[in-house]
Every structure is written in C-alpha cells, then in structure tokens.
C-alpha positions as CSV (number, residue, x, y, z in Angstrom):
1,X,22.2,-7.3,-11.1
2,X,21.0,-3.7,-11.0
3,X,19.6,-2.4,-7.7
4,X,18.8,0.9,-6.1
5,X,20.4,1.7,-2.8
6,X,21.0,4.6,-0.5
7,X,24.0,5.3,1.8
8,X,22.4,8.2,3.6
9,X,18.9,9.6,4.3
10,X,17.6,12.5,2.4
11,X,15.8,13.6,-0.8
12,X,15.3,11.6,-4.0
13,X,18.9,12.2,-5.1
14,X,20.3,9.8,-2.4
15,X,18.8,6.9,-4.4
16,X,21.7,5.4,-6.5
17,X,21.5,2.7,-9.2
18,X,24.4,0.3,-8.8
19,X,25.5,-3.3,-9.5
20,X,24.9,-5.9,-6.8
21,X,25.2,-9.6,-6.4
22,X,22.2,-11.8,-7.3
23,X,21.0,-13.4,-4.1
24,X,21.6,-17.2,-3.6
25,X,18.6,-19.4,-3.0
26,X,18.3,-21.1,0.4
27,X,16.1,-24.0,1.2
28,X,13.0,-22.0,2.1
29,X,13.0,-19.2,-0.4
30,X,12.1,-18.3,-4.0
31,X,14.4,-16.3,-6.2
32,X,12.2,-13.9,-8.1
33,X,13.2,-12.0,-11.2
34,X,11.3,-8.7,-10.7
35,X,9.6,-7.1,-13.7
36,X,7.7,-4.4,-11.9
37,X,7.6,-2.8,-8.5
38,X,6.0,0.5,-7.3
39,X,6.6,3.6,-5.2
40,X,4.7,3.7,-1.9
41,X,4.7,6.6,0.6
42,X,6.4,4.3,3.0
43,X,9.4,4.1,0.7
44,X,9.7,7.9,0.8
45,X,9.4,7.9,4.6
46,X,12.1,5.4,4.9
47,X,14.3,7.3,2.4
48,X,13.9,10.4,4.5
49,X,14.9,8.6,7.7
50,X,11.5,8.6,9.6
51,X,11.9,4.9,10.4
52,X,15.6,4.8,10.8
53,X,15.3,3.0,14.2
54,X,13.9,0.0,12.3
55,X,15.7,-0.1,9.0
56,X,19.2,-1.3,10.0
57,X,22.6,-0.2,8.6
58,X,23.4,1.3,5.2
59,X,23.3,0.6,2.4
60,X,19.5,0.3,2.3
61,X,17.5,-1.1,-0.6
62,X,13.9,0.1,-0.7
63,X,10.8,-1.3,-2.4
64,X,7.9,-3.2,-0.9
65,X,6.0,-4.5,-4.0
66,X,7.2,-7.4,-6.1
67,X,5.7,-8.6,-9.5
68,X,7.9,-11.0,-11.4
69,X,8.7,-14.7,-12.2
70,X,10.3,-17.5,-10.2
71,X,13.7,-18.4,-11.5
72,X,14.9,-20.7,-8.8
73,X,13.3,-22.5,-5.8
74,X,14.7,-23.9,-2.5
75,X,14.4,-27.6,-1.9
76,X,11.6,-27.1,0.7
77,X,9.4,-25.0,-1.5
78,X,6.0,-26.8,-2.1
79,X,3.7,-24.3,-3.9
80,X,5.8,-22.7,-6.6
81,X,7.9,-23.8,-9.6
82,X,10.4,-22.1,-11.9
83,X,8.6,-19.8,-14.4
84,X,5.6,-19.2,-12.2
85,X,4.5,-15.6,-12.3
86,X,4.1,-14.2,-8.7
87,X,3.5,-11.1,-6.8
88,X,4.3,-10.3,-3.2
89,X,4.8,-7.8,-0.4
90,X,8.4,-7.9,0.9
91,X,8.7,-9.0,4.5
92,X,11.8,-6.9,4.9
93,X,12.2,-3.4,6.1
94,X,13.2,-1.3,4.2
95,X,11.9,-3.7,1.4
96,X,14.4,-4.8,-1.2
97,X,12.3,-4.7,-4.4
98,X,14.2,-1.9,-6.1
99,X,16.3,-4.5,-7.8
100,X,16.3,-7.0,-10.6
101,X,16.0,-10.0,-8.2
102,X,14.8,-10.7,-4.7
103,X,14.6,-13.7,-2.3
104,X,11.3,-14.2,-0.5
105,X,9.6,-17.0,1.4
106,X,6.7,-18.7,-0.3
107,X,4.3,-17.9,2.5
108,X,4.1,-14.3,1.3
109,X,4.0,-15.0,-2.5
110,X,0.8,-15.4,-4.6
111,X,0.4,-16.7,-8.1
112,X,-0.6,-14.1,-10.7
113,X,-3.7,-15.3,-12.6
114,X,-3.0,-16.1,-16.3
115,X,-5.3,-13.3,-17.5
116,X,-3.5,-10.6,-15.6
117,X,-0.4,-8.6,-16.7
118,X,2.3,-7.6,-14.3
119,X,1.2,-3.9,-14.4
120,X,-2.2,-4.9,-13.0
121,X,-0.7,-6.3,-9.8
122,X,2.6,-4.5,-9.4
123,X,1.1,-1.7,-7.3
124,X,-1.2,-4.0,-5.4
125,X,0.7,-5.8,-2.6
126,X,1.4,-3.1,0.0
127,X,-1.5,-0.8,-0.9
128,X,-4.0,-3.7,-1.3
129,X,-3.0,-5.4,1.9
130,X,-3.2,-2.1,3.8
131,X,-6.7,-1.4,2.5
132,X,-8.0,-5.0,3.0
133,X,-6.5,-5.5,6.5
134,X,-7.5,-2.0,7.5
135,X,-11.1,-2.4,6.6
136,X,-11.6,-6.1,7.6
137,X,-9.3,-6.6,10.6
138,X,-8.8,-3.2,12.2
139,X,-12.1,-1.4,11.5
140,X,-14.2,-4.6,11.3
141,X,-16.4,-2.9,8.7
142,X,-19.8,-4.4,8.4
143,X,-22.5,-4.3,5.7
144,X,-24.7,-1.2,6.0
145,X,-22.1,0.8,8.0
146,X,-20.9,4.2,7.0
147,X,-17.3,4.9,6.4
148,X,-15.3,8.1,5.6
149,X,-12.0,7.4,3.6
150,X,-9.7,10.3,3.8
151,X,-7.5,10.3,0.7
152,X,-9.5,8.2,-1.7
153,X,-7.5,8.9,-4.8
154,X,-4.1,7.6,-3.6
155,X,-2.8,4.0,-3.9
156,X,-4.4,2.7,-0.7
157,X,-7.4,5.0,-0.9
158,X,-8.8,4.0,-4.3
159,X,-8.5,0.3,-3.4
160,X,-10.1,0.9,0.0
161,X,-13.1,2.6,-1.7
162,X,-13.7,-0.4,-3.9
163,X,-13.2,-2.9,-1.1
164,X,-15.5,-1.0,1.2
165,X,-18.3,-1.2,-1.4
166,X,-17.7,-4.9,-1.9
167,X,-18.2,-5.2,1.9
168,X,-21.5,-3.5,1.6
169,X,-20.7,-0.2,3.3
170,X,-21.9,3.3,2.5
171,X,-18.7,5.1,1.4
172,X,-17.8,8.7,1.7
173,X,-14.4,9.8,0.4
174,X,-12.3,13.0,0.2
175,X,-10.9,14.1,-3.1
176,X,-10.3,17.1,-5.3
177,X,-12.9,18.5,-7.8
178,X,-10.9,16.8,-10.7
179,X,-11.2,13.4,-8.9
180,X,-14.9,13.5,-8.1
181,X,-16.2,11.7,-11.3
182,X,-13.5,9.0,-11.1
183,X,-14.1,8.3,-7.4
184,X,-17.8,8.1,-8.1
185,X,-17.1,5.5,-10.9
186,X,-15.1,3.5,-8.4
187,X,-18.2,3.3,-6.2
188,X,-18.1,6.2,-3.7
189,X,-21.5,7.2,-2.5
190,X,-20.3,10.7,-1.6
191,X,-17.2,12.6,-2.7
192,X,-16.2,15.4,-0.3
193,X,-14.3,18.1,-2.3
194,X,-11.4,19.0,0.0
195,X,-10.8,22.2,-2.1
196,X,-14.2,23.5,-1.0
197,X,-15.2,21.7,2.2
198,X,-13.4,21.5,5.5
199,X,-14.1,18.2,7.3
200,X,-14.6,20.1,10.5
201,X,-17.7,21.7,9.0
202,X,-19.5,18.4,8.2
203,X,-22.6,17.6,10.1
204,X,-22.5,13.9,9.1
205,X,-21.1,11.3,11.5
206,X,-19.6,7.9,10.5
207,X,-19.3,4.4,12.0
208,X,-15.7,4.2,10.7
209,X,-13.0,6.6,9.5
210,X,-10.0,5.3,7.5
211,X,-7.4,8.0,7.3
212,X,-5.3,6.5,4.5
213,X,-3.6,9.9,3.9
214,X,-2.4,10.0,7.5
215,X,-3.3,13.7,7.8
216,X,-6.6,13.7,9.7
217,X,-5.9,14.6,13.3
218,X,-7.7,12.5,15.9
219,X,-9.1,15.7,17.6
220,X,-10.9,16.5,14.3
221,X,-11.8,12.9,13.5
222,X,-13.5,12.1,16.7
223,X,-16.1,14.8,16.1
224,X,-17.1,12.9,12.9
225,X,-17.5,9.5,14.6
226,X,-20.7,7.9,15.8
227,X,-20.7,6.6,19.4
228,X,-18.4,3.6,19.6
229,X,-17.1,4.5,16.2
230,X,-13.6,3.4,14.9
231,X,-10.8,5.5,13.6
232,X,-7.8,4.0,11.7
233,X,-4.8,5.8,10.4
234,X,-1.8,4.8,8.4
235,X,0.4,7.1,10.6
236,X,2.0,5.5,13.6
237,X,2.9,7.3,16.8
238,X,2.9,6.6,20.5
239,X,0.2,9.2,20.9
240,X,-2.2,7.0,18.9
241,X,-1.8,4.2,21.5
242,X,-2.4,6.6,24.3
243,X,-5.5,8.1,22.6
244,X,-7.0,4.6,22.1
245,X,-6.7,3.7,25.8
246,X,-8.2,7.1,26.8
247,X,-11.1,7.1,24.3
248,X,-12.1,3.5,25.0
249,X,-12.4,4.4,28.7
250,X,-14.2,7.7,28.1
251,X,-16.2,7.5,25.0
252,X,-16.0,3.9,23.7
253,X,-14.4,5.0,20.5
254,X,-11.4,3.2,19.0
255,X,-8.3,4.9,17.8
256,X,-6.1,2.6,15.8
257,X,-2.9,2.6,13.7
258,X,-2.3,-0.1,11.1
259,X,0.7,-2.4,10.8
260,X,0.4,-4.3,7.6
261,X,1.4,-8.0,7.4
262,X,2.4,-9.9,4.3
263,X,-0.2,-12.6,3.5
264,X,-0.5,-15.1,0.6
265,X,-4.2,-15.7,1.4
266,X,-5.0,-12.0,1.3
267,X,-3.1,-11.6,-2.0
268,X,-4.9,-14.6,-3.4
269,X,-8.2,-12.9,-2.5
270,X,-7.2,-9.6,-4.1
271,X,-5.9,-11.3,-7.2
272,X,-9.2,-13.1,-7.6
273,X,-11.1,-9.8,-7.4
274,X,-9.0,-8.4,-10.2
275,X,-9.3,-11.5,-12.3
276,X,-13.1,-11.3,-11.9
277,X,-13.1,-7.5,-12.7
278,X,-14.4,-6.6,-9.3
279,X,-11.3,-4.6,-8.4
280,X,-8.8,-2.6,-10.4
281,X,-5.5,-0.9,-9.5
282,X,-5.3,2.5,-11.3
283,X,-1.9,3.3,-12.8
284,X,-0.8,7.0,-12.4
285,X,2.6,6.8,-14.2
286,X,5.4,4.3,-15.0
287,X,9.1,5.0,-14.6
288,X,12.1,2.9,-15.5
289,X,14.3,1.7,-12.6
290,X,17.1,4.1,-13.7
291,X,14.8,7.0,-13.1
292,X,13.8,6.0,-9.6
293,X,14.8,9.4,-8.2
294,X,12.4,11.1,-10.6
295,X,9.7,8.7,-9.5
296,X,10.2,9.6,-5.8
297,X,10.1,13.3,-6.8
298,X,6.9,12.7,-8.6
299,X,5.5,10.9,-5.6
300,X,6.3,13.9,-3.3
301,X,4.4,16.2,-5.6
302,X,1.7,13.7,-6.5
303,X,-1.6,15.1,-7.8
304,X,-2.7,12.2,-10.0
305,X,-4.7,9.1,-9.0
306,X,-3.6,5.6,-8.3
307,X,-0.1,4.0,-8.2
308,X,3.3,4.9,-9.5
309,X,5.0,1.9,-11.0
310,X,8.6,1.1,-11.7
311,X,9.5,-1.0,-14.8
312,X,12.6,-3.2,-14.3
313,X,14.5,-4.0,-17.5
314,X,16.5,-7.2,-17.8
315,X,18.2,-6.5,-21.1
316,X,22.0,-6.4,-21.1
C-alpha cells in the first residue's frame, strides 16, 4: 500500500510517499481502506518534532483522521461488517492515517450515515472531538453563558462556533475582515476583527474562553474572564498546570489545556448533527496523497477557512 512517512523531523519536505505492507487484522480490530484524511495542526507539530518525546522511533506515519470503508474485521468485532463506511480518530500518536489502510479498534469508529459523503466527515474526527469535548467536558459551557472563541475560522474553531450555539451560548469569535460574514452565517453573535482590534483593548468579559488557535496568552486572557471564568487552550505546557493551581487558589478562575480522546459515542453525535444539517464541516482545499508536502506547506500559510483534506486514491 501507499503511505506517507518521515525519517527525520523538519519541514514539509521530510514527508515521503513510499510502499508499505498492508496491516494484518487481529481479533479486536477493523481493517479500514481510507478514502480521505485531513491535515491538522497537530500533524504539523509532530512533523516538526514538538512532541518527539511521545511519538516513538522513526519512521513515523502521521494522520489523525480516518474516513473509509471496512474491508476486514477481527473475530471479536460486534458492531461493524465488511463494506461499512466508517470514520474515526486514530488512537495512535503520531496517527497513521496518511496511508491507504489502517487498523483501528471498533470502540473509536463510527458509522457514516448513508446521506453523507466521505468529504463531509473526513475533517471531522480530531477537530470535532476537540471542539465538542472542549466545550462540554472542559469548559462545561451552559445555556446563556458567554464564550470567546479565539481562532474561529480554523478546523476546530468553526466547528466550536456551531456547537457553542447549539449549546445555547452567546458566542464571540475572532476572525479577519474577510471571514466576518461567513462566521456570522455559522452563528457567531459577534465577530472581533483581529486586523483592527486587539483583544487587550476589549471591555467585555466572558464566562469562557476557548483558545483554539493556541496563541492567546493566559496573562491576556484572564483580564477578559468573568469571576470564576474558565479558559481552555489547545496548547499544552507545564506552565498551564501551574497557572491553574495558582488561579484556582487566588481568583477562582480555571486554566485548562485539552487532551482529546477518541470516542465512538461523540462521533455518533457529531455525525447525527451533520445528517440533520445542524452542523457542517467547511472544506478549504483538497490535495491528493502524493502532494502531502504541499498540503502541509499550505497549512503553515493557511489564510482560508475550514479543513484541508487529503484524497487517497486506490487505483493501480
């Protein structure tokens, strides 16, 4: 099978398309033929070596998102059959979905509703789970609360905007002047144009802040929070943990960093929202697997909205 691997950390050029063995099914796994995956900022961070203490030995195969069809099942599999269309978030780090096939346990896989094409869910697993678990589990967002989403036009951000509205929140979001109309159509109550307005100049305060871009420093964010407000970032550092302990003692504010878990139940919920036209995943651009380096370069310079998808061809 074709796969994309890297033998060293670095820029997009370290990603190499090569031939690999198709995995063999074990008793508790599904063999999935992948038709589409996506590029997440996490993939780029792994490629650059930021998580090298967790990713194991070279060669590494990236890719967190899976959308494809089941081609073989282990003897202990109960919920899936051959030819079922599925999508999933890989449980492995660094991922493994930049390939024509992947093995995954059924507990992380979800059926794709019949009315939905692969491209509608290929960018959903990692971004959708980050948004859902961040809002529901970490921030515990409640109806009527106010939330600021920093980075609303990205993969996680535009899903978080929609989910926050479904949860009944008042949603403010940062974006460029070109993104304002689109973010408003997604449901944002207020779009803060970061080309013109510095967040530090805002007089508003919020019950929750979700820094999906990972670029809003806590020192700046805490000035925008209500008493006992909650701040969540996609960026992980030991300082976040220290800040949380300190702030809980001093001000009652929470400082959190998200670790996303694979979940079939959560994916089922997100798929149902898409099937019922209550949630959509915006596609920015689609690249073939052989142009994965160009896709990573595009991600690093990204100015568009939504997700970058990777089409995986299975023709000889």
